[in-house]
C-alpha positions as CSV (number, residue, x, y, z in Angstrom):
1,M,-4.3,-12.5,13.8
2,T,-4.3,-9.4,11.7
3,K,-3.1,-9.9,8.4
4,V,-2.0,-7.6,5.5
5,A,-0.9,-8.2,2.1
6,V,1.7,-6.1,0.2
7,L,1.6,-6.5,-3.6
8,L,5.0,-6.2,-5.3
9,A,4.8,-5.7,-8.9
10,P,8.2,-5.1,-10.8
11,G,9.6,-1.8,-10.7
12,F,8.0,-1.3,-6.9
13,E,9.5,1.2,-4.8
14,E,11.6,-0.7,-2.6
15,A,11.8,1.7,0.3
16,E,8.1,2.2,0.4
17,A,7.3,-1.5,0.5
18,I,10.1,-2.3,3.2
19,I,9.6,0.3,5.7
20,T,5.7,-0.6,5.7
21,I,6.6,-4.3,5.9
22,D,9.2,-3.4,8.9
23,I,6.8,-1.3,11.0
24,L,3.9,-3.6,10.6
25,R,5.8,-6.8,11.5
26,R,7.3,-4.8,14.6
27,M,3.8,-4.2,15.8
28,H,3.2,-7.7,15.3
29,I,1.0,-7.8,12.4
30,E,1.1,-10.6,10.1
31,V,2.4,-9.2,6.7
32,E,2.6,-11.6,3.3
33,M,4.6,-10.2,0.4
34,L,2.8,-11.4,-2.9
35,A,4.5,-10.9,-6.2
36,C,2.5,-9.8,-8.8
37,A,4.3,-11.6,-11.6
38,E,4.7,-15.1,-12.8
39,S,7.3,-16.0,-10.0
40,R,8.2,-15.0,-6.3
41,A,11.1,-13.3,-7.6
42,V,10.6,-9.7,-8.0
43,V,12.9,-6.6,-9.0
44,S,12.2,-3.3,-7.4
45,Y,12.6,0.1,-9.0
46,H,16.3,0.4,-7.9
47,N,17.3,-3.2,-9.3
48,I,17.0,-4.9,-5.9
49,P,16.0,-8.6,-6.4
50,M,13.3,-9.6,-3.9
51,V,11.8,-12.8,-2.8
52,A,8.0,-12.5,-1.8
53,D,6.3,-15.0,0.3
54,S,3.7,-16.1,-2.5
55,T,2.4,-15.1,-5.7
56,L,-1.0,-12.9,-6.2
57,T,-2.2,-15.8,-8.2
58,E,-1.6,-18.3,-5.5
59,R,-3.5,-16.0,-2.9
60,L,-5.9,-14.3,-5.5
61,D,-9.1,-15.8,-3.2
62,T,-7.7,-14.9,0.0
63,L,-9.1,-11.8,2.0
64,Y,-6.6,-9.9,3.8
65,D,-7.3,-7.1,6.6
66,A,-5.5,-4.7,4.4
67,V,-3.9,-4.3,0.9
68,V,-0.8,-2.3,0.6
69,L,0.2,-1.0,-2.9
70,P,3.8,0.5,-2.8
71,G,4.3,3.0,-5.5
72,G,7.4,3.3,-8.2
73,P,7.1,4.6,-11.5
74,Q,7.2,1.4,-13.1
75,G,5.9,-0.6,-10.1
76,S,2.6,1.3,-10.0
77,V,1.9,0.9,-13.8
78,N,2.5,-2.8,-13.7
79,L,0.1,-2.7,-10.9
80,A,-2.4,-0.9,-12.6
81,A,-2.0,-2.9,-15.8
82,N,-2.5,-6.1,-14.0
83,K,-5.9,-7.6,-13.9
84,D,-5.7,-9.7,-11.1
85,V,-4.4,-7.0,-9.1
86,I,-7.6,-4.9,-9.8
87,R,-9.8,-8.0,-9.1
88,F,-8.1,-8.5,-5.8
89,V,-8.2,-4.7,-4.5
90,T,-11.7,-4.6,-5.7
91,A,-12.9,-7.6,-3.7
92,H,-11.0,-6.1,-0.7
93,D,-12.8,-2.7,-1.1
94,E,-16.0,-4.3,-1.7
95,A,-15.6,-6.4,1.7
96,G,-14.8,-3.1,3.4
97,K,-10.9,-4.1,4.0
98,L,-8.2,-1.4,4.1
99,I,-7.0,-0.1,0.9
100,C,-3.8,1.5,1.1
101,P,-1.7,2.9,-1.8
102,I,1.5,5.0,-1.2
103,C,3.0,7.3,-3.8
104,S,1.9,7.0,-7.4
105,A,-0.3,3.8,-6.6
106,A,-3.4,6.1,-5.6
107,A,-3.4,7.7,-8.8
108,R,-2.2,5.1,-11.3
109,V,-3.8,2.1,-9.7
110,L,-7.0,3.3,-8.3
111,G,-7.7,6.1,-9.9
112,G,-7.0,4.8,-13.3
113,N,-9.3,2.2,-12.6
114,G,-12.2,4.2,-11.3
115,L,-11.5,2.5,-7.7
116,L,-11.3,6.0,-5.9
117,K,-15.3,6.0,-5.7
118,G,-15.2,9.8,-4.5
119,R,-12.9,9.3,-1.6
120,R,-10.3,11.8,-0.5
121,Y,-6.7,10.6,-1.1
122,V,-3.1,11.9,-1.7
123,C,-0.3,10.6,-4.3
124,S,2.9,12.0,-5.5
125,G,3.9,14.7,-7.7
126,E,1.3,15.9,-10.0
127,L,-0.2,12.6,-10.9
128,W,-3.5,13.8,-9.1
129,E,-4.3,16.1,-12.0
130,S,-5.1,13.4,-14.5
131,V,-7.2,11.5,-11.9
132,Q,-11.0,11.8,-11.8
133,G,-13.3,9.9,-9.2
134,G,-11.4,11.0,-6.2
135,E,-10.6,14.4,-4.2
136,Y,-7.1,15.0,-3.8
137,V,-6.1,16.4,-0.3
138,D,-2.3,17.6,-0.2
139,A,-1.1,16.0,3.2
140,P,1.5,13.2,4.4
141,V,-1.5,10.5,4.8
142,V,-5.2,10.9,4.1
143,E,-7.8,8.3,5.6
144,D,-11.3,8.4,4.1
145,Q,-13.5,5.3,5.0
146,N,-11.5,2.2,4.0
147,L,-8.8,4.1,1.9
148,L,-5.6,4.9,3.5
149,S,-3.0,6.7,1.4
150,G,0.3,8.0,1.5
151,K,2.0,11.0,-0.2
152,G,5.5,9.2,-1.1
153,L,8.7,7.8,0.2
154,G,9.3,10.7,2.3
155,H,6.3,10.0,4.4
156,A,6.6,6.2,4.5
157,F,7.0,6.1,8.2
158,D,3.8,8.3,8.7
159,F,2.2,5.9,6.2
160,A,3.0,2.8,8.1
161,L,2.4,4.1,11.5
162,T,-0.9,5.3,10.7
163,L,-1.8,1.6,9.1
164,A,-0.3,0.0,11.8
165,A,-2.6,2.0,14.6
166,R,-5.4,1.8,12.4
167,L,-5.1,-1.9,12.1
168,L,-4.4,-2.5,15.9
169,G,-7.2,0.2,16.7
170,D,-4.9,1.7,19.3
171,E,-2.3,4.4,18.6
172,A,-0.6,4.1,22.1
173,P,1.5,1.0,21.3
174,V,2.3,2.8,17.7
175,R,3.5,6.1,19.5
176,E,5.6,4.1,21.9
177,H,7.3,2.3,19.0
178,A,7.7,5.6,17.0
179,E,9.6,6.8,20.2
180,H,11.6,3.7,20.2
181,I,12.9,4.1,16.8
182,Y,13.0,7.9,17.3
183,Y,10.4,8.9,14.8
184,P,8.3,11.9,15.8
185,W,5.1,10.6,14.9
């Protein structure tokens, strides 16, 4: 079964995380929320406490089919500064697994740690101006090799649906589900 890790650092953008988790689980893709903190309890950008399935430390050597990096002003800063996150993302990238940042995570986590490797990406706001090593594209979702990035919260459904289609290798069931939830994808 396809398995996805969603990394939750303190201050993560909860809607970007939850929309992605929801869509993937609706498409019968296994999702494991990993707390990038000492405990499974993580507080989001808007002070919503969430309990992850496991901590990143507990799953550091597990290989997933995709790694999702939600944004959030403080969440992406916390992800970018966490050596275990960088090690985990790097291992998945080197294994050719999908690396999926949304909003500020592409610029701060990947760009800030030299992980864009010349690939095309999108991120929120003007963060792209300080990023080196990648090629910014202004679009809702950008795919380049094993990198799938989303612009931000307003495009979270596009991001999640595109990720689901890529993981399933088939757009048809994802398009059908998008219609079911009245989303024009």
